[in-house]
C-alpha positions as CSV (number, residue, x, y, z in Angstrom):
1,M,-16.2,116.7,130.0
2,A,-16.6,113.2,128.6
3,H,-14.8,110.3,130.2
4,R,-12.9,108.0,127.9
5,R,-11.2,104.7,128.6
6,G,-8.3,103.1,126.8
7,L,-7.4,104.5,123.4
8,S,-8.9,104.9,119.9
9,A,-7.7,105.5,116.4
10,V,-7.4,109.1,115.2
11,G,-10.9,110.1,114.2
12,P,-11.9,111.9,111.0
13,R,-11.8,115.2,112.9
14,G,-8.2,114.5,114.0
15,T,-8.9,113.5,117.6
16,V,-6.6,111.2,119.7
17,D,-8.2,109.8,122.8
18,F,-6.5,108.0,125.6
19,T,-6.6,107.4,129.4
20,A,-3.5,106.7,131.5
21,T,-4.0,105.3,134.9
22,A,-1.8,104.7,137.9
23,L,-2.1,103.6,141.5
24,V,0.3,105.5,143.7
25,P,1.0,105.4,147.4
26,G,0.2,108.6,149.1
27,R,-2.6,111.0,150.3
28,V,-5.3,112.0,147.9
29,R,-5.0,115.8,148.6
30,H,-1.2,115.7,148.3
31,V,-1.3,113.8,144.9
32,F,-3.9,116.2,143.6
33,D,-1.9,119.3,144.7
34,V,1.3,117.9,143.1
35,L,-0.3,116.9,139.8
36,T,-2.0,120.3,139.4
37,D,1.1,122.3,140.2
38,W,1.7,122.6,136.5
39,P,5.3,123.9,136.4
40,R,6.3,121.0,138.7
41,Q,5.6,118.7,135.7
42,T,8.7,119.9,134.0
43,A,10.7,117.4,136.1
44,W,8.6,114.5,134.9
45,V,7.9,115.2,131.2
46,P,10.9,114.6,128.9
47,A,12.0,117.6,126.8
48,T,9.2,119.7,128.1
49,V,9.1,122.9,130.2
50,V,5.8,123.8,131.8
51,A,5.3,127.4,132.8
52,R,2.6,129.9,133.8
53,P,2.4,133.3,132.3
54,D,2.9,136.1,134.8
55,G,-0.3,137.1,136.5
56,G,-3.7,135.4,136.6
57,P,-5.1,132.9,139.0
58,V,-3.1,130.0,140.4
59,A,-4.7,126.7,141.5
60,A,-8.1,127.9,140.3
61,V,-10.4,128.0,137.4
62,G,-9.0,130.3,134.8
63,E,-5.4,129.4,135.5
64,R,-3.3,129.3,132.3
65,F,-0.1,127.5,131.5
66,T,2.0,126.3,128.6
67,A,3.9,123.1,128.0
68,T,6.7,123.7,125.5
69,T,8.3,120.5,124.1
70,T,11.5,120.7,122.2
71,L,12.8,117.8,120.1
72,G,15.8,118.8,118.1
73,P,14.6,121.6,115.7
74,F,10.9,120.9,116.4
75,V,9.2,123.0,119.1
76,L,5.6,122.3,120.1
77,V,3.8,124.9,122.3
78,D,0.7,123.4,124.1
79,S,-1.3,126.3,125.7
80,M,-3.9,125.3,128.2
81,E,-6.5,126.7,130.6
82,V,-8.1,125.2,133.7
83,V,-11.9,125.2,133.2
84,S,-13.0,123.2,136.2
85,R,-11.5,122.2,139.5
86,V,-12.9,120.2,142.4
87,V,-10.5,119.7,145.3
88,P,-10.7,116.2,146.8
89,D,-12.3,115.6,150.1
90,P,-11.5,112.1,151.3
91,A,-13.7,112.5,154.4
92,S,-16.8,112.8,152.2
93,G,-15.6,110.6,149.4
94,V,-15.3,113.4,146.8
95,A,-12.6,112.7,144.3
96,G,-10.3,115.5,143.1
97,R,-11.0,116.5,139.5
98,V,-9.6,119.1,137.2
99,G,-10.6,119.9,133.6
100,V,-8.3,121.6,131.2
101,V,-8.9,122.9,127.7
102,K,-6.1,123.0,125.2
103,T,-6.1,126.4,123.4
104,G,-3.1,126.1,121.0
105,D,-2.9,126.4,117.3
106,V,-1.6,122.8,116.9
107,L,-3.3,120.9,119.7
108,G,-6.8,121.5,120.9
109,G,-9.1,119.3,122.9
110,D,-9.4,118.7,126.6
111,V,-7.8,116.9,129.6
112,E,-9.4,115.5,132.7
113,I,-7.4,114.4,135.7
114,V,-9.2,112.5,138.4
115,V,-7.6,111.7,141.8
116,A,-9.4,109.3,144.1
117,P,-8.8,107.1,147.1
118,A,-8.0,103.5,146.1
119,G,-7.6,101.8,149.5
120,P,-5.5,102.5,152.6
121,G,-2.6,104.7,151.6
122,L,-3.3,104.3,147.9
123,V,-4.5,106.9,145.3
124,R,-5.9,106.2,141.9
125,V,-5.0,108.7,139.1
126,E,-6.8,108.8,135.8
127,W,-5.4,111.2,133.2
128,T,-7.7,111.4,130.2
129,E,-7.0,113.4,127.0
130,R,-9.0,114.1,124.0
131,I,-6.5,115.8,121.7
132,V,-7.7,117.6,118.6
133,V,-4.9,117.7,116.1
134,R,-4.7,120.9,114.0
135,P,-4.1,121.9,111.2
136,R,-6.0,119.5,109.0
137,W,-2.9,118.2,107.1
138,L,-1.4,117.3,110.5
139,A,-4.6,115.5,111.5
140,R,-4.5,113.5,108.3
141,L,-0.9,112.6,109.0
142,A,-1.8,111.5,112.5
143,A,-4.7,109.4,111.2
144,L,-2.3,107.3,109.2
145,G,-1.1,106.0,112.5
146,G,-4.4,104.4,113.3
147,P,-4.5,103.5,117.0
148,L,-0.8,104.2,117.4
149,P,-1.1,107.9,118.5
150,G,-3.5,106.9,121.3
151,L,-1.2,104.1,122.4
152,V,1.8,106.4,122.4
153,G,-0.2,109.0,124.3
154,R,-1.3,106.5,127.0
155,T,2.1,104.9,127.3
156,A,3.8,108.4,127.5
157,F,1.5,109.6,130.3
158,E,1.8,106.4,132.2
159,A,5.6,106.9,132.1
160,V,5.1,110.5,133.3
161,L,3.0,109.2,136.2
162,R,5.8,106.7,137.1
163,A,8.4,109.5,136.9
164,A,6.3,111.6,139.3
165,A,6.0,108.7,141.8
166,D,8.4,110.1,144.4
167,D,6.8,113.5,144.3
168,L,3.3,112.0,144.5
169,R,4.2,109.8,147.5
170,G,5.0,112.9,149.4
171,P,6.9,113.5,152.6
172,S,7.2,110.5,155.0
């Protein structure tokens, strides 16, 4: 999965790229476990319910989940599947890393979340998304925003990480 920094304008194929980063106090494994407990994100993402379908793997490659965002009469269903997962091992310096592919009709693309030590008691989180906007007419509409969709995405996910701060910090 490609690593992207910052943000970019919507490309001709309707992609929006951004990376949100945060430094949070806590333990690497705890932060990784909390961020990849997908339904737990419902508490941090405004107007969104994240759920797993019944059955299938949990906390493993192949896990499926859906984020459903409702804004007034508009409902966006963002279906996803975990395609790679490396549990962090701070003792050996291995960062936690999870790759997710978006499988929906409106949003495609991929997500990569990296969780790594950033000093004593600090964890660095990088949340990178490459969103493919579908259908074509919606991609064209998004392209009219230039760099704005990437900026909005990065800003929104930085806010999500701030909202998650208490959960990420973990028990005292």
